[in-house]
N, C-alpha and C positions, 0 to 999 in steps of 0.2 A: 764228705758230708759237712754241711755248714753248721756252725754253732748256733744254739738256741739260747735266748736269755733265760736266766734262772727264774724258776717259777712257772715257766711255760709248760703246758701239758704236751708231752711229746707224742701222744696218741692222736692229737688233733690232726685231721686231714689237711694236706697241703692244697694249694690252689690247683696244682696239676692233678691231684687225686680227685678233687671235686669235679673238675672238668671231665675226667675220664668216666666218672659215674653218670654224669648228667648229659653228656654229649649226644647219646642216642635219643633221649627224650627231646632235647633241644632241636635236633635235626628233624624229628617228626613234626614238632610244633612249627618249625620254620617252613617245612613243606606244606603243611596245612594252611598256614597264613598266606604263603605265596600262591597256592592254588586258589584260595578264596578270593584274594585280590584280583588274580587274573580272571577268574570266572565272573566276578562282579564287573570288571572292566569290559569284558566281552559282552555281557548281558546288558550293560548300560548303554550300548550303542544301538540305537534304532530298535529297541526291544520294548515290549509292553507286557502287562500282566495278562493272566487268563481272563477270558470273556471281554477283552478290550476290543472294541469295534475297529480299532486301527491295526490290530495285530493279524498277520497272515500265518502265524505259527499254528500248529495242530490244535492247540487249546485256545487259540484266539477266536474272534468272532467277526472278522472282516467280511467273510462271505455273506452271512445273513444281513449284515449292515448294508452291503451293496445291493442285495436283492430288495431290501426294504426301500432304499433310495430309488431303485428302478421302478417301484410301484407308486412312487410319489410321496413316500413318507419322509419327512424331514427329521433328522436326528440331531439332538443336542447332547453332547458328552459333558457330564458333570462329574467332577472329582471331589466336590464338597457338598454338604447338605444344603447350604444356602443357595448354591448354584442350581441344585435340583429343584428345590421348592419354588424358586423365582421363575423357573422356566415352565412351570406347569400351568395349564389352563383347562378349559372344559373339553378341548379337542386333543387331549394329551394322554399318552400311555406312559406310565412311569415304570421303568425296569430297575430293580435294585438287585445287583449281582451278588452281594454278600451281606445280607441284613444282620447276620449274627455279629458282625464287626461293629455295629452301631452301639454306642453307649446308651444308657437309660435315657439321658436327656435327648439324644438324637432320635431315639425311637419315639419318645413322646411328641417331639416336634413333627416327625413324619406322620404319626398317627393323626394329629390335628389337621395336617394338610390333606390326608386321605379323607377325613370326615367332611372337610369343607370343599372338596373337589368332586366333580362328576367323572373324573378320569379313571382309567383302569390302572391298577398297581399289580405288577408281577414280581413276586418275591422268589428268588432262586436259592434253593437250599436252606430255607428258613428252618431253624431248629428251636430247641427249648429256650435259648437266650433271648430270642426275639418274638416268638409266637405269643407270649403272654400279653404283649403290648400291641403288636401289629395285627394279630388274629386271635383274639382271646377265646373264641369259641372252638379253637382247634388246638390239639396237643400233639407233641411229637412222639413217634413210636420208633423202636429200633430200626436202623437203616438196613438196606439190602443192596446187593451188587447191581450195577447197571447192566441190563440185558433187554432183549426184545420183549415188549409187553403189548397186549391188546387193550383197546379202550374199555370195554365192558361198562359203558355208561351212556347217558343220553346227551352229553355235551356235543353240539353240532360240530365244533372245531375238531374234537377228538374222533368223531365218526368219519369225517371227511379225510382226516390224516391217516387213520388206521393204525397199524402197529408202529411203534417208535421205540427208541432207546431211552429207557427211563429206569430209575432206581434211586439210590441215595435215601433221603428222608422219606419216612412214611407218616401218615397223619391219621388221627382219630378225631372225627367231628362230633361235637357234643350233641346228644339227643335233642331233637326238636329244631335243629339248625338246618335251614335249607341250603343245600350245597350239591354241586356236581362232583362226584368222586370217581376218578378214572385211573386206569393203568395200575390196578391194585395187585397186591400179593398177600394172600391169607386174609382177604377182605379188608385190607388196609391200603388206601390209595397212595400213589406217589404224585398225583396231580389233583388238586382240589380248587374248584372255583366257587367263591362265596359271592352270590349276586348282590347287586346294589340294594341297599335298604335306606330307610330314613336316618339311621344312625351312622352307617358307614359312608354314605354319599357316593361311593364308587364300588365297582366289583373288584374283588381281590383274587388273584390267581397264585396258588402255592405250587411251585415246581420243585419236586424232590431232588433233582440233580440237573446240572447245567449242560448235559451232554448233547441235547438236541440243538444247542447254540454253537457248538464247536465246529470249526472249519473241517476237522477230520471226520465228523459224523453227519454233516449236513446233507450229503448226497445219499445217505442210507435210509431205507424204509420210508416212513412218512415224517421224518424229522423236520425237513424244510417246510413242509405244509403246516405242521402244528406250530412251528416257530413263527412263521409269517402270519398265521391267524391270531396268535396270542399277542404279538407285538405290532401288527399292522392294522389293527381295527380302527385306529384313529390316524389323523393326518400328521400328527407330531409325536415323536418318541423321545423321551428324556432317558438317556442311558446313564445311570448313576453307578459309579464305581467307588464304593466306600473304601476308606483306607485309614490306618492309624495316624497318619499325618494330618488329617482333617482338623483344622483349627476349631471347628464347632464341637469337637469332642471335649474340649476344655471349657465350653461355655456353661453358664449357670442354667440349671433346670428350673422348671416353673415353681418349685418349692424353695428356691434360693440356695440349694446346695450345689457345690461344684461336682462335676463328674470327670474331672481331669486327673484323677488318681492314676498313677502309672499301672498298677496291677489291674485296674478296671479295663485298660486298653489291651491287655494280654488275653488272647483266646484261652478258654478253659482247657483246651487240649494241651497247650504248652505247659500250663501249671501242673496238670496231672502227669505229664511226661517228666517234668523236672522232679516231682515228688517220687515217681517210680525210679528215676535214675539215682536219687539220693538213697533210697532204700536198697537198691542193688549195690551201690558203693559200700554202704554199711555192712551188708551181708558178705560182700567180698573181703572186706577188712577183717570181719570176724573169722571167716574161713581161713584166710592167710595167717591170722594171728594165732590160731591154734597150733601152728607149726613151731612157735617160739616158746614152747613149754620147757620144763627143766630137763637138763641133760640126763641121759640114761647111760650108765656105765655097762659095758659089755666086755667079756674076756677077748683079748686079741687072738686071732687065729694062729699067729706065729709069735715066737719070742723075739723081742727086739733088744739089741744091745743098748746099755745105758748111754753109751757115747752117741749112738744114732739119735736117741730121743733128745738128748741135750743139744745136739747139733740142729735138729729140727726146730726145737723151741727157739734157739738162738736166731735161726733164719727168719722165723716168724716175727720175733721182736725187732729184728733189723729191718724187715720189710715195712713194719708199722711205725718205725722210728720210736719204739717204746723203750727208750733208755731208762726212764723212771721205773717202769714195770720190771725190766731186767735187773736193775740195781736192787730193787726191793726184794726180788726173789733170791738174789745172791746173798744179800745181808741177812734175810730171814733164815736161809739155810745155814749160814755161818753161826748165827746166834744160837740156833737149835743145837748145833754140834758143840759149841763152847759151853753151854749151860751145864751139862752133866760133868764136864771136866772141871768146872769151877765150883761145883757143889750147889748150883742153883737149880731149883725145880724147872722142868721143861716148860711148865705153864707160865713161868715168869721170865722165860728167856727173852721176850720182846719188851720187857720193862726196863728202861734205862736205870731207874732207881734201884733195881735189884742186881742187874747184870754188871753195870760199870763198876760199882764198889768192889765186887768180887774179883773183877778183872784187874783192878788196881792193886789189890792185895797179892794177886798171883804174879803180876808183872810190874813191880814198883819202879823199875829202871827203864821201862820201854820208852823209846823215842817217838812212837807212833801216836797220832791223835786218835785214840781208840773211839772216842765219842763221835767224831766226824766220820770215821771209817764205818762204824756199825749203825749209826743213826743220822748220818748227815743228809744233805740235800741230794737231789738227783743229779747225775753227771750232765754237763752241758753239751758234750759231744762224745763220739765213739772212743776217742783217745782217752778221755777221762774215765769212761766206763771200763776200758781195759786196765787202766791204772788202778781203779778201785778193786777189780777182781784180783790183781796181783797183791794189793795191800791186804785184802781179806785172806788170801791164801797164806801170806807171810805171817799174819797175826795168828792164824790157826796153828801153823807149824811152831810158832814161838810158844804158844800155850801148851802144846803137846810135848815140847822139849823139856825133859826133867831139869 
């Protein structure tokens, strides 16, 4: 065993011990990072997001885009709000695939565009974050699973399409608002069409879920029919894919305040998820912390020899490199034994000012450095610890010798 400098705490874990403790967690973290990098690399090659008209994945929308093109509808793909608003005209349908990702400033800009345009706007999965601005006469209700639903309304497009796969967001239309409410559940629709008015300028369609636009569902029920009627009523379709990387998210709003705050770009679901994870972590810490209460002494089921107990303690000290602790225990035991022999109360056995003068009177001719032996520094290696034990044993024998 290598020597340690004086004053170093011998119970401090070595580099090898630290590595032994953390190597499992480090391996798991390395596997997660490697898997994440590999997955990102695979997905970054010729892959697109959900509802992307270029994607042939099950949740892509290439199939409906090709059907629209075959019917003579031109499609402009926009990934930023300026691209989407610049491409709109009177013969245009605007599809917004994720309106809840838009910041307040972006929603205000889109709302002004909707008011000044005669085009149709289709909002997919619009919820509470976007409805207040883009459809203020409609509020969001608790969502429902996607399943087959019947029109149950007078909207011609829905009647022609028949049953479709819809669900997701449900909507409540304010009293007095003219609207077509279709494909409902408990009297709350998952598709709402707000007709053109002098205020809005264009009709607005709220689609509770995007499933009728997915490649995997397009050939089922009346999904294709409804999708073609909603998106193909005009000769031009602007397909807007909002994203958090849109530079317009950091532009100034009409009141001069910036909306580029980082937390404003994070969907509310992620914030709630992070909060729940923090609470769960705290509860787990409290649960595990209860195990670290005070030690409870219990009678041993069998009698152990003192030599076995001493040997067990010695092995534990050796495994932990706790020479300072071992030396402290040996010195304390020797001082406790010597105090009654020297006429010193046991409670003062560990006081150098009381024990050393009495020991000097008892052994005036001793050659041992009793102060260093009984109250000295911790041994620097195992050899020094063994030598200290021999010195303590010799000092006790010398005191006991008449």
